[in-house]
N, C-alpha and C positions, 0 to 999 in steps of 0.2 A: 643595439642598446638604445640609441637615440630614437629609433622608430617606436620601441616599446614605450619610452618615456613620453613621446609625442602622442601616442594613442591614449595613454593613461591620463594625459592632460585634458583631452577632449571627450574621452569615453572612460571615465574612471571606473575601476573595479570596486564595487561596493559589497559589503556583507549583506546577504539577503535577509538576515535577521534583525540587524540594528542599523544598517545604512552607513556605517563607518567605512572608510577606505581600507581595502585589503592590502596587506604587504605581499611581496612577491611569493613568499612561501605558503600563503594562505589560499584556499580554494572554496568558493561558494559562501562559506561562513567563517568569520574571524575566529581566532583561537579563544578569545574571551567568551564568545557566544557558544562555541563548540564545547568547551569544557563545562558550560553551565546548562547544556540541554537537559530538560527534565525527563530523564530516562525512567522507564517503569521497572525494568529488570524482571518483567513477568516471564521472560523466556526461560528463566532458571527454575520455574515452578510450574508443574502441570496443573495444580490447583491455584488459580489466580482470579482476579475480578473479571478478566475477559472470558476465560473458559466458563465461568459461572453464568455468564449471560446466556449461554447456549444449552445449559443443563436442561434436560427435558424437552428441548426444542428440536435438536438435530444431533445425530450420533457422530461426533467428531473425536479425533485423537487429542488435539490440543489447540490452544488459541493464545495469541499474545499480541502486544502492541509495543512499539518502540518508545514513543514519547507521550507524556501527558499533554493534553490540549486544554488551554484556558483562554477565554475570550480576551482579546487585546494583547495576548502574550506573544512571545517570539515564535512559538510554534505555529500560531495562527497566521502570522505574517509569512512564514515559510510555506505553509499550505496554500495560502491565497496566491502567492507568486506561482506556485506549481499548478494550481487548478485553474486560475483565471488569467494569469499573465503569460502563459505559454512557456514558463521557465522549466523546461523538462530536465535540464541538467541538475536542478535542485533535487528533483525526485530521484535521479540516478545516484547522486552523491549520498543523499540520506539513505536510500536503499542499500547502497554499498556499506555504509556504516552499520546499518541494521543487520545486514547479512553476515558481517564479521562477528556480531554478537550471537546470532543464531548458530553459527558454526561451532561455537564453544559450548552449546547445550546438547546434551545427549538426547533430549526430547525431539530435536529436529535433525539429528545426525543422519537419519536414513531417508530424508526427503530426497526424491529423485526427479521431481518435475515441479515447476512453478507456473501457476496459472493466475493471471490478473482478472479481477472482476471486469467484465466487458461493458462497453457502452453500446447502445443501439447504433446501427450504421448511420442513421440520419444525424444523430447527435455527434458522432465521430467526425462526419463530414463538416459539420458546422464549427466544431471546436478545432479540428485538425489533428488532434492527438488524444490519447487516453492517459491520464495522469498515473493510473495504476500500472500501465505498461512501463512507464519510466522507473517507477519504484521497483517493479519486478526485475527489470534489466539490471539494476544495481545489486539487488539481492543475488541474482543469478551469477553475476560476475564474482562477487565475494565468495559464494558457496561453491562455485564451479558446478552448478546444477542446471539442467536444461530448462529453458523458458519458452513457453508457447502462448501466443495471443490469439490463436485460431481454434483451439480445442473447445472453448466455452464461448457461446455466442448469446447475445440478447436478441430474442426473436420477436419481441413486441416492445414498442416504445412505451415508456411510462412517464407519468408526471413527475416533476421534481419532488424529492423527498423533504425538502426544506419546509419546516413548520408543520409537518404532518405528525399526528400522534403515533405512538408505538404501534397500535393496531392497524391504523391506516397505512403506515409504512409497510407493514407485513403484507397487507391486502394488495397494495399497489404493485408489489414485485413478485407475488406468488405465481409460479408457473410461467414466468416470462423468459426463462433461459433454456437453451438447448445445447447438445453436445455434437461436435463433429468428430468422426472417426473414433468412436468410443473404445474400440478394440485396442487402440494405441495407449490407452490409459489403464487398461486392466492390470491389477496387481501393483499399481503405483502408490507411493505415499505422496499425495498432492499437497503442495503449499498454496493455498488460495489467498491472494493478496489484494488489499484495498487500501484506500488512502486514510480515511477516518472512520472509526467505529462510533456510532451513536446508539441506535437501538439494536443493530445487528440484523435487521430484516433482510437486507440485500445479500449479505454473506450467508444467511440461513437458507435463502431461496437457491443460491448458487450451490451450496453444499448438498441440499436435498436432490438437486438435479444430478450432481456428480456421483452421489451415492447409488444411483441406478446402475452404475458400472460395476461389474463383478470384482470383488476382492480389492477394493480401493480403501485407502486410509486417508482421511482428510484432516489437515491442520490449517489454521488460519493465522494470518499475520497482517496487521494494519500499521501504518506509519504512526498514527496518532490515536489517542483514546479520549473521546469526549462523550461518555455515556450520559444519556438524559433519562 
């Protein structure tokens, strides 16, 4: 007991959303922030603003996002900690919460493999981790569904998507992904996972690549929704 108190004195456990001290029963996010997360509830409806992004662009089964993203908001703080501060546990925890909601939706009930949007190997070496892997791990644990980070690979490095227009984002990632052991994915309902949806260009390119596999069904899930 005293050891825990000593550690908390010098290394306090703080909420990743608001920065307040966490109590012993809280994990990653305090209860105050947890109950106020801006959930989209898009997973309950096959026709929603996320799925409409891809209408006429790529033949997917469904698409959803867990949280609304707003500049300066708590979700942005959580995403920043995950993507740039190396806080992978935040991704796993939010993914787990997201996965619990997906489990309750008939739309995603037959998903049988989860694939994160990959980083190029050079970027992965530099960052040390892929934030979409962390999210996928959490979803996988909640849904009790297989997760693989080796089936979809980024075969060519691209420029950052930040500040690019919708068209230039699409052009930047078109044809940049490849599939390893495609026969293992035949006939699967694949849940393609990314961190934040903006224009959907990266997810579209990944889905187009996966649709080259016979008899697959593609659904998409992002942790946050920040459509521009």
